[in-house]
LUMTORTI-995770 format. One line per 4 residues: number of its first residue (from 1); for each residue z, x, y of N, C-alpha, C. Coordinates in nm, 4 decimals. Atoms other than C-alpha are relative to their C-alpha. Layout:
<sites>
NUM	Z/X/Y/Z/X/Y/Z/X/Y ~ ...
</sites>
This chain:
<sites>
1	-0.0978/-0.0066/-0.0574/-2.1998/2.5090/2.7795/0.1473/-0.0526/-0.1123 ~ -0.0918/0.0211/0.1328/-1.8606/2.5145/2.5503/0.0924/-0.1224/0.0742 ~ -0.0868/0.1066/-0.0197/-1.6063/2.2292/2.5165/0.0971/0.0300/-0.0888 ~ -0.1180/-0.0258/0.0975/-1.2678/2.1985/2.3752/0.0316/-0.1540/-0.0612
5	-0.0334/0.1307/0.0755/-1.2164/1.9287/2.1224/0.1301/-0.0131/-0.0476 ~ -0.1521/0.0058/0.0373/-0.8588/1.8083/2.0823/-0.0158/-0.1031/-0.1065 ~ -0.0025/0.0729/0.1181/-0.7848/1.6766/1.7471/0.0446/-0.1515/0.0258 ~ -0.0303/0.1234/-0.0008/-0.7532/1.3015/1.7032/0.1009/-0.0408/-0.1243
9	-0.0710/0.0213/0.1184/-0.6033/1.2924/1.3581/0.1482/0.0649/0.0019 ~ -0.1167/-0.0495/-0.0392/-0.2210/1.3095/1.3580/0.0406/0.1388/-0.0923 ~ -0.0311/-0.1207/0.0811/-0.2193/1.5528/1.0666/-0.0565/0.1660/0.0788 ~ 0.0693/-0.1204/-0.0796/-0.4735/1.7938/1.2786/0.1081/0.0327/0.1062
13	-0.0945/-0.0269/-0.1206/-0.2341/1.7675/1.5749/0.1043/0.1017/-0.0479 ~ -0.0945/-0.1230/0.0777/0.0613/1.9304/1.3377/-0.0646/0.1161/0.0154 ~ 0.0754/-0.1488/0.0690/-0.1670/2.1983/1.2479/-0.0272/0.0613/0.1655 ~ 0.0631/-0.0325/-0.1351/-0.3025/2.2436/1.6282/0.1853/0.0461/0.0662
17	-0.1325/-0.0410/-0.0423/0.0937/2.2499/1.7353/0.0713/0.1082/-0.0588 ~ -0.0648/-0.1178/0.0473/0.2258/2.4965/1.4854/-0.0910/0.1321/0.0471 ~ 0.0648/-0.1247/-0.0409/-0.0375/2.7190/1.5816/0.0181/0.0452/0.1427 ~ -0.0384/-0.0279/-0.1346/0.0494/2.6819/1.9450/0.1152/0.0466/0.0254
21	-0.1269/-0.0494/0.0158/0.3993/2.7348/1.8659/0.0116/0.1549/-0.0520 ~ -0.0030/-0.1151/0.0635/0.3358/3.0532/1.6602/-0.0497/0.1006/0.1215 ~ 0.0392/-0.0691/-0.0777/0.1022/3.1920/1.9449/0.0974/0.0175/0.1423 ~ -0.0749/0.0142/-0.1200/0.3287/3.0997/2.2400/0.1264/0.0995/-0.0526
25	-0.0892/-0.0590/0.0330/0.6226/3.2780/2.0327/-0.0044/0.1404/-0.0107 ~ 0.0526/-0.1175/0.0234/0.4186/3.5991/1.9558/-0.0100/0.0653/0.1363 ~ 0.0111/-0.0228/-0.1340/0.3568/3.6082/2.3355/0.1389/0.0422/0.0663 ~ -0.1350/-0.0121/-0.0404/0.7097/3.6126/2.4116/0.0244/-0.0228/0.1628
29	-0.0022/0.0080/-0.1375/0.7741/3.6901/2.7851/-0.1327/-0.0170/0.0894 ~ 0.1311/0.0334/-0.0878/0.4189/3.6525/2.8680/-0.0905/-0.1502/-0.0427 ~ 0.0667/0.1187/0.0328/0.3615/3.2931/2.7215/-0.0230/-0.0775/0.0924 ~ 0.0197/0.0973/-0.0970/0.2273/3.0084/2.8947/0.0646/-0.0736/0.0260
33	-0.1164/0.1097/-0.0001/0.4785/2.7669/2.8328/0.1218/0.0849/0.0728 ~ -0.1131/-0.0566/-0.0600/0.8055/2.8200/3.0160/0.0965/-0.0269/-0.1290 ~ -0.0933/0.0488/0.1183/1.1044/2.8467/2.7926/0.0546/-0.1480/-0.0394 ~ -0.0340/0.1461/0.0539/1.2060/2.4843/2.8347/-0.1112/-0.0634/-0.0326
37	0.1024/0.0741/0.0563/0.8608/2.3563/2.7988/-0.0344/0.0188/-0.1448 ~ 0.0292/-0.0496/0.1133/0.8432/2.5626/2.4695/0.1214/-0.0550/-0.1024 ~ -0.1119/0.0861/0.0518/1.1891/2.3987/2.3548/-0.0440/-0.1185/-0.0040 ~ 0.0188/0.1417/-0.0104/1.0482/2.0654/2.4427/-0.1207/-0.0384/-0.1001
41	0.1302/0.0442/0.0678/0.7077/2.1022/2.2823/0.0476/0.0242/-0.1626 ~ -0.0337/-0.0063/0.1163/0.8873/2.2470/1.9647/0.0969/-0.1168/-0.0858 ~ -0.0909/0.1395/0.0492/1.1218/1.9296/1.9597/-0.0867/-0.0848/-0.0434 ~ 0.1004/0.1175/0.0388/0.8137/1.6908/1.9629/-0.0400/0.0391/-0.1404
45	0.0147/-0.0157/0.1224/0.7048/1.8910/1.6762/0.0553/-0.0090/-0.1170 ~ -0.1070/0.0183/0.0935/0.9956/1.8888/1.4787/0.0372/-0.1521/-0.0373 ~ 0.0204/0.1685/0.0130/1.0178/1.5205/1.5147/-0.1012/-0.0442/-0.0689 ~ 0.1383/0.0580/0.0660/0.6892/1.4569/1.4344/-0.0142/0.0395/-0.1304
49	0.0263/-0.0615/0.1056/0.6639/1.6565/1.1420/0.1171/-0.0857/-0.0997 ~ -0.1277/0.0887/0.0739/1.0293/1.4567/1.0185/-0.0561/-0.1172/-0.0302 ~ 0.0259/0.1300/-0.0157/0.8557/1.1328/1.1136/-0.1321/-0.0014/-0.1374 ~ 0.1167/0.0054/0.1040/0.5385/1.2302/0.8893/0.0421/0.0128/-0.1164
53	-0.0916/-0.0374/0.1251/0.7708/1.3585/0.5959/0.0548/-0.1495/-0.0451 ~ -0.0427/0.1371/0.0335/0.9421/1.0030/0.6049/-0.1027/-0.0956/-0.0583 ~ 0.1108/0.0917/0.0083/0.6326/0.8303/0.6376/-0.1060/0.0078/-0.1298 ~ 0.0306/-0.0310/0.1537/0.4775/0.9995/0.3229/0.0913/-0.0583/-0.1081
57	-0.0872/0.0229/0.1073/0.7921/0.9476/0.1234/0.0100/-0.1693/-0.0032 ~ -0.0149/0.1417/0.0217/0.7950/0.5658/0.2045/-0.1138/-0.0557/-0.0430 ~ 0.1426/0.0406/0.0766/0.4257/0.5393/0.1326/0.0004/0.0033/-0.1327 ~ -0.0110/-0.0424/0.1399/0.4923/0.7042/-0.2090/0.0998/-0.1154/-0.0841
61	-0.1017/0.0956/0.0574/0.8061/0.4578/-0.2660/-0.0628/-0.1319/0.0255 ~ 0.0703/0.1052/-0.0228/0.6022/0.1692/-0.1516/-0.1130/-0.0502/-0.1038 ~ 0.1189/-0.0168/0.0892/0.2978/0.2513/-0.3828/0.0995/-0.0238/-0.1604 ~ -0.0904/0.0283/0.1135/0.6034/0.2725/-0.6558/0.0230/-0.1403/-0.0352
65	-0.0571/0.1431/0.0123/0.7447/-0.0480/-0.5867/-0.0997/-0.1264/-0.0422 ~ 0.1183/0.0830/-0.0044/0.4009/-0.2302/-0.5715/-0.0352/0.0000/-0.1531 ~ 0.0366/-0.0137/0.1155/0.3493/-0.0933/-0.9353/0.1050/-0.0728/-0.0907 ~ -0.1384/0.0488/0.0788/0.7009/-0.2185/-1.0640/-0.0204/-0.1613/0.0478
69	0.0263/0.1296/-0.0648/0.6253/-0.5744/-0.8617/-0.0732/-0.0616/-0.0992 ~ 0.1416/0.0563/0.0484/0.2719/-0.6138/-1.0048/0.0615/0.0013/-0.1671 ~ -0.0222/-0.0138/0.1541/0.3969/-0.5104/-1.3680/0.1022/-0.1104/-0.0729 ~ -0.1266/0.1192/0.0149/0.6984/-0.7587/-1.3601/-0.0439/-0.1285/0.0060
73	0.1023/0.1443/-0.0170/0.4595/-1.0448/-1.2474/-0.0914/-0.0119/-0.0982 ~ 0.0860/0.0151/0.0918/0.2138/-0.9414/-1.4966/-0.1432/-0.0466/0.0917 ~ 0.1289/0.0140/-0.0584/-0.0540/-0.9958/-1.2068/-0.1356/0.0571/-0.0416 ~ 0.0838/-0.0976/0.0247/-0.2264/-0.6987/-1.3026/-0.0587/-0.0091/-0.1487
77	0.0210/-0.0036/0.1400/-0.2384/-0.7667/-1.6952/-0.1269/-0.0955/-0.0278 ~ 0.1371/0.0727/0.0429/-0.5654/-0.8886/-1.8363/0.0217/-0.0725/-0.1109 ~ -0.0416/0.0969/0.0934/-0.3894/-1.0507/-2.1183/0.1245/-0.0331/0.0020 ~ -0.1366/0.0468/0.0110/-0.0935/-1.2419/-2.1518/0.0851/0.0593/-0.1253
81	-0.0769/-0.0915/0.0864/0.1711/-1.0193/-2.3137/0.1475/0.0124/-0.0129 ~ -0.1101/-0.0029/-0.0410/0.5291/-1.0088/-2.3548/0.0476/0.1089/0.0863 ~ -0.0358/-0.1080/-0.0671/0.7253/-0.8255/-2.1198/-0.0156/-0.0297/0.1491 ~ 0.0185/0.0339/-0.1363/0.6163/-0.9908/-1.7829/-0.0010/-0.1501/0.0143
85	-0.0184/0.1597/-0.0448/0.6395/-1.3370/-1.5977/-0.1308/-0.0627/-0.0282 ~ 0.0995/0.0670/0.0349/0.2942/-1.4069/-1.6620/-0.0301/-0.0574/-0.1270 ~ 0.0135/0.0193/0.1495/0.3232/-1.4192/-2.0394/0.0953/-0.1437/-0.0076 ~ -0.0822/0.1285/0.0135/0.6123/-1.6753/-1.9865/-0.0852/-0.1241/0.0732
89	0.0791/0.1288/-0.0724/0.4202/-1.9108/-1.7158/-0.1275/-0.0520/-0.0613 ~ 0.1418/0.0452/0.0361/0.0890/-1.8979/-1.9049/0.0596/-0.0814/-0.1348 ~ -0.0674/0.0518/0.0870/0.3233/-2.0004/-2.2172/0.0355/-0.1331/0.0344 ~ -0.0310/0.0965/-0.0230/0.4624/-2.2748/-2.0466/-0.1279/-0.0649/0.0442
93	0.1181/0.0392/-0.0420/0.1357/-2.3846/-1.8979/-0.0607/-0.0442/-0.1239 ~ 0.0823/0.0448/0.1207/-0.0325/-2.3891/-2.2649/0.1109/-0.1182/-0.0784 ~ -0.0801/0.1266/0.0833/0.2866/-2.6000/-2.4077/-0.0347/-0.1256/0.0750 ~ 0.0292/0.1045/-0.0782/0.2554/-2.8340/-2.1057/-0.1355/-0.0944/-0.0192
97	0.1144/0.0672/0.0155/-0.1022/-2.8854/-2.1418/-0.0249/-0.0559/-0.1331 ~ 0.0058/0.0582/0.1407/-0.0753/-2.9497/-2.5266/0.0642/-0.1172/0.0162 ~ -0.0894/0.0867/0.0017/0.1946/-3.1869/-2.4794/-0.0497/-0.1103/0.0779 ~ 0.0498/0.0918/-0.1016/0.0124/-3.3846/-2.1691/-0.1561/0.0096/0.0246
101	0.1245/-0.0200/0.0173/-0.3342/-3.3592/-2.2788/-0.1188/-0.1253/0.0670 ~ 0.0540/0.0884/-0.0750/-0.4172/-3.6714/-2.1169/0.0113/-0.0171/0.1469 ~ -0.0199/0.0204/-0.1496/-0.2745/-3.6332/-1.7854/0.0699/0.1599/0.0231 ~ 0.0219/-0.1355/-0.0291/-0.3294/-3.2542/-1.7008/0.0905/0.0081/0.1350
105	-0.0387/-0.0217/-0.1218/-0.2240/-3.3363/-1.3517/0.1553/-0.0021/0.0067 ~ -0.1452/0.0021/0.0226/0.1398/-3.3544/-1.4755/0.0665/0.1169/0.0053 ~ -0.0239/-0.1245/-0.0256/0.1386/-2.9920/-1.4580/0.0471/0.0381/0.1542 ~ -0.0168/-0.0252/-0.1434/0.1373/-2.9993/-1.0703/0.1647/-0.0077/0.0224
109	-0.1466/0.0048/-0.0002/0.5186/-3.0819/-1.1102/0.0586/0.1166/-0.0163 ~ -0.0601/-0.1417/0.0108/0.5927/-2.7429/-1.2166/-0.0651/0.0850/0.0936 ~ 0.0859/-0.0927/-0.1042/0.3505/-2.5982/-0.9261/-0.1057/0.0483/-0.0577 ~ 0.1147/-0.0100/0.0227/0.0642/-2.5711/-1.1358/-0.1094/-0.0551/0.0908
113	0.1131/0.0430/-0.0625/-0.2447/-2.5929/-0.9357/-0.1274/-0.0619/-0.1152 ~ 0.0703/0.0872/0.0976/-0.4468/-2.8701/-1.1366/-0.1209/-0.0423/0.0734 ~ 0.0944/0.0358/-0.0939/-0.8069/-2.8990/-1.0286/-0.1003/-0.1319/-0.0976 ~ 0.0827/0.1026/0.0680/-1.0326/-3.2194/-1.1478/-0.1307/0.0709/0.0081
117	0.1314/-0.0578/0.0039/-1.3521/-3.0841/-1.2635/-0.0844/-0.0733/-0.1244 ~ 0.0729/0.0580/0.1314/-1.6435/-3.2412/-1.4780/-0.0954/0.1343/-0.0609 ~ 0.0873/-0.1159/0.0728/-1.7910/-2.9818/-1.7015/-0.1563/-0.0264/-0.0029 ~ 0.1537/-0.0015/-0.0065/-2.1454/-2.9052/-1.6607/-0.0682/-0.0446/-0.1201
121	0.0578/0.0384/0.1288/-2.3760/-3.0741/-1.9071/-0.0829/0.1364/-0.0360 ~ 0.0570/-0.1232/0.0613/-2.5188/-2.8240/-2.1452/-0.1489/-0.0327/-0.0128 ~ 0.1830/0.0567/0.0287/-2.9066/-2.8400/-2.1801/-0.0560/0.1114/-0.0944 ~ 0.0677/-0.0600/0.1208/-3.1005/-2.7293/-2.4540/-0.1344/0.1050/0.0404
125	0.1238/-0.1188/-0.0368/-3.3495/-2.3971/-2.4293/-0.1129/-0.0642/-0.0316 ~ 0.1358/0.0487/0.0348/-3.7013/-2.5180/-2.4896/-0.0593/0.1224/-0.0856
</sites>
C-alpha cells in the first residue's frame, strides 16, 4: 500500500510548494486549485520564502556580530595579546596581584573571582 509523506523540514516544504505552483500553473484551466486558492497558495509561498531569506540573513549577521563580540572581548584568544579587552583585564589582574601578593582577595573589589585554594602537596615518585 502506498502512502504520501509530507515534508516536515521547512526548506523541503518550500520545494514542494514551488513544484505545486509550477504544476498548477501548467494545468491552467484544468488545475485542481481554484484561481483564488492558487493566489492564496502563492502568497503563502512568497511570504514564507521572504521570511526564510530574512532568517538566513539575520543568522549570518548574528554569526558575524558574534565574531566581532568575541574578538573585542578576547574571550576566544588563547594568549593575552594587545587588541582586545582580555589583554587589558589580565594585565590589570597581574599588576594588582603583584601589588597585593599577601592579600589577593582585594582583587574582588575590581570584580575578579578570587578563590582560596590550598595547593596540593607534591609527592615524590619512588
